[in-house]
N, CA and C atoms as an extended XYZ file, in Angstrom:
141
Properties=species:S:1:pos:R:3:atomname:S:1:resname:S:1:resid:I:1 pbc="F F F"
N         1.017       -0.887        0.365 N   MET     1
C        -0.088        0.234        0.090 CA  MET     1
C         1.411        1.390       -0.159 C   MET     1
N         0.724        2.171       -0.884 N   ALA     2
C         1.330        3.470       -1.034 CA  ALA     2
C         0.444        4.412       -0.565 C   ALA     2
N         1.200        5.374        0.214 N   LYS     3
C         0.786        6.575        0.337 CA  LYS     3
C         1.223        7.390       -0.726 C   LYS     3
N         0.335        8.297       -1.173 N   ILE     4
C         0.298        9.261       -2.240 CA  ILE     4
C         0.103       10.232       -2.007 C   ILE     4
N         0.699       11.807       -1.828 N   LEU     5
C         0.513       12.764       -1.606 CA  LEU     5
C         0.600       13.593       -2.788 C   LEU     5
N        -1.196       14.451       -2.704 N   VAL     6
C        -1.100       15.209       -4.246 CA  VAL     6
C        -1.215       16.649       -3.655 C   VAL     6
N        -0.839       17.924       -4.363 N   PHE     7
C        -1.587       19.069       -4.166 CA  PHE     7
C        -2.707       19.666       -5.107 C   PHE     7
N        -3.619       19.965       -4.571 N   ASN     8
C        -4.604       20.359       -5.226 CA  ASN     8
C        -4.856       22.022       -5.676 C   ASN     8
N        -4.698       22.168       -6.744 N   ASN     9
C        -4.374       23.805       -6.973 CA  ASN     9
C        -5.491       24.377       -6.843 C   ASN     9
N        -7.004       23.667       -6.847 N   ASP    10
C        -8.268       24.632       -6.674 CA  ASP    10
C        -8.455       24.742       -5.274 C   ASP    10
N        -7.762       23.935       -4.320 N   THR    11
C        -8.473       24.209       -2.958 CA  THR    11
C        -7.209       24.854       -2.081 C   THR    11
N        -6.221       24.513       -2.892 N   ASN    12
C        -4.875       25.138       -1.843 CA  ASN    12
C        -4.673       23.828       -0.958 C   ASN    12
N        -4.817       22.796       -1.154 N   ARG    13
C        -4.055       21.844        0.005 CA  ARG    13
C        -3.798       20.461       -0.611 C   ARG    13
N        -3.030       19.801        0.266 N   MET    14
C        -2.613       18.590       -0.109 CA  MET    14
C        -3.661       17.556        0.242 C   MET    14
N        -3.405       16.611       -0.406 N   GLU    15
C        -4.553       15.688       -0.252 CA  GLU    15
C        -3.873       14.372       -0.007 C   GLU    15
N        -4.245       13.200        0.595 N   THR    16
C        -3.944       12.191        0.535 CA  THR    16
C        -4.648       10.594        0.738 C   THR    16
N        -3.807        9.826       -0.453 N   TYR    17
C        -4.823        8.850       -1.102 CA  TYR    17
C        -3.619        7.557       -0.438 C   TYR    17
N        -4.105        6.460       -0.110 N   TYR    18
C        -3.781        5.063        0.544 CA  TYR    18
C        -4.101        4.310       -0.963 C   TYR    18
N        -3.103        3.786       -1.673 N   ARG    19
C        -3.813        3.091       -2.627 CA  ARG    19
C        -2.824        1.854       -2.814 C   ARG    19
N        -3.035        0.629       -3.248 N   GLY    20
C        -2.468       -0.556       -3.524 CA  GLY    20
C        -2.180       -0.461       -4.940 C   GLY    20
N        -0.592       -1.119       -5.498 N   GLU    21
C         0.059       -1.661       -6.121 CA  GLU    21
C        -0.630       -1.387       -8.032 C   GLU    21
N        -2.126       -2.160       -7.707 N   ASN    22
C        -2.642       -2.406       -8.900 CA  ASN    22
C        -3.375       -1.346       -8.834 C   ASN    22
N        -3.667       -0.439       -8.398 N   GLU    23
C        -4.783        0.666       -8.242 CA  GLU    23
C        -4.395        1.664       -8.938 C   GLU    23
N        -5.512        2.446       -9.787 N   ALA    24
C        -5.201        3.711      -10.438 CA  ALA    24
C        -4.602        4.405       -9.532 C   ALA    24
N        -3.505        5.615      -10.072 N   MET    25
C        -3.583        6.910       -9.425 CA  MET    25
C        -4.322        7.989       -9.356 C   MET    25
N        -4.769        8.599       -8.222 N   PRO    26
C        -5.495        9.755       -7.981 CA  PRO    26
C        -5.699       10.620       -9.272 C   PRO    26
N        -6.584       11.177       -9.737 N   TYR    27
C        -6.900       11.987      -10.809 CA  TYR    27
C        -6.585       11.460      -12.135 C   TYR    27
N        -6.331       10.149      -12.492 N   VAL    28
C        -6.503        9.140      -13.813 CA  VAL    28
C        -7.779        8.794      -13.991 C   VAL    28
N        -7.753        8.865      -15.413 N   THR    29
C        -8.892        8.541      -16.139 CA  THR    29
C        -8.501        7.071      -16.740 C   THR    29
N        -9.853        6.185      -16.619 N   ASN    30
C        -9.721        5.223      -17.325 CA  ASN    30
C        -8.429        4.241      -16.804 C   ASN    30
N        -7.976        4.473      -16.024 N   ARG    31
C        -7.403        3.426      -14.893 CA  ARG    31
C        -6.075        3.311      -16.032 C   ARG    31
N        -5.139        4.716      -16.645 N   THR    32
C        -4.153        4.520      -17.481 CA  THR    32
C        -3.060        4.695      -16.664 C   THR    32
N        -2.710        4.885      -15.902 N   LEU    33
C        -1.520        4.751      -14.948 CA  LEU    33
C        -1.777        4.183      -13.727 C   LEU    33
N        -1.075        3.232      -13.260 N   THR    34
C        -1.134        2.750      -11.529 CA  THR    34
C        -0.228        3.087      -11.211 C   THR    34
N        -0.675        2.453       -9.714 N   VAL    35
C         0.745        3.237       -8.711 CA  VAL    35
C         1.903        2.563       -9.135 C   VAL    35
N         1.983        0.753       -9.710 N   GLY    36
C         2.857        0.453       -9.372 CA  GLY    36
C         3.739        0.755      -10.710 C   GLY    36
N         3.018        1.123      -11.845 N   GLU    37
C         3.571        1.946      -13.250 CA  GLU    37
C         4.375        3.402      -12.808 C   GLU    37
N         3.672        3.993      -12.022 N   PHE    38
C         4.310        5.284      -11.252 CA  PHE    38
C         5.681        5.146      -10.352 C   PHE    38
N         5.454        4.373       -9.737 N   ARG    39
C         6.430        4.226       -8.632 CA  ARG    39
C         7.760        3.352       -9.395 C   ARG    39
N         7.620        3.018      -10.378 N   GLY    40
C         8.739        2.145      -10.883 CA  GLY    40
C         9.351        1.137       -9.905 C   GLY    40
N        11.002        1.360      -10.083 N   SER    41
C        11.556        0.483       -9.313 CA  SER    41
C        12.114        1.154       -7.965 C   SER    41
N        11.284        2.306       -7.285 N   SER    42
C        11.553        2.856       -5.997 CA  SER    42
C        10.825        1.832       -5.049 C   SER    42
N        11.131        2.288       -4.311 N   GLY    43
C        11.029        1.404       -2.847 CA  GLY    43
C        10.525        2.326       -1.659 C   GLY    43
N         9.981        3.182       -2.529 N   SER    44
C         9.596        4.305       -1.188 CA  SER    44
C         8.389        3.846       -0.750 C   SER    44
N         7.816        4.207        0.766 N   PRO    45
C         6.269        4.135        0.847 CA  PRO    45
C         5.392        5.148        0.477 C   PRO    45
N         6.234        6.698        0.134 N   THR    46
C         5.568        7.677        0.202 CA  THR    46
C         5.533        8.065       -1.245 C   THR    46
N         4.835        8.418       -2.335 N   LEU    47
C         4.798        9.156       -3.435 CA  LEU    47
C         3.844       10.582       -3.531 C   LEU    47
């Protein structure tokens, strides 16, 4: 499970998401980019 931090320009706030390796990244439509694809070979628990 990865912790994903995203800054939302509309609200000027940080958003936190917890997603599994095979789940879609936040704000991605049609599941075009998964957490595992974004992470690549990094071992960091926070993205």
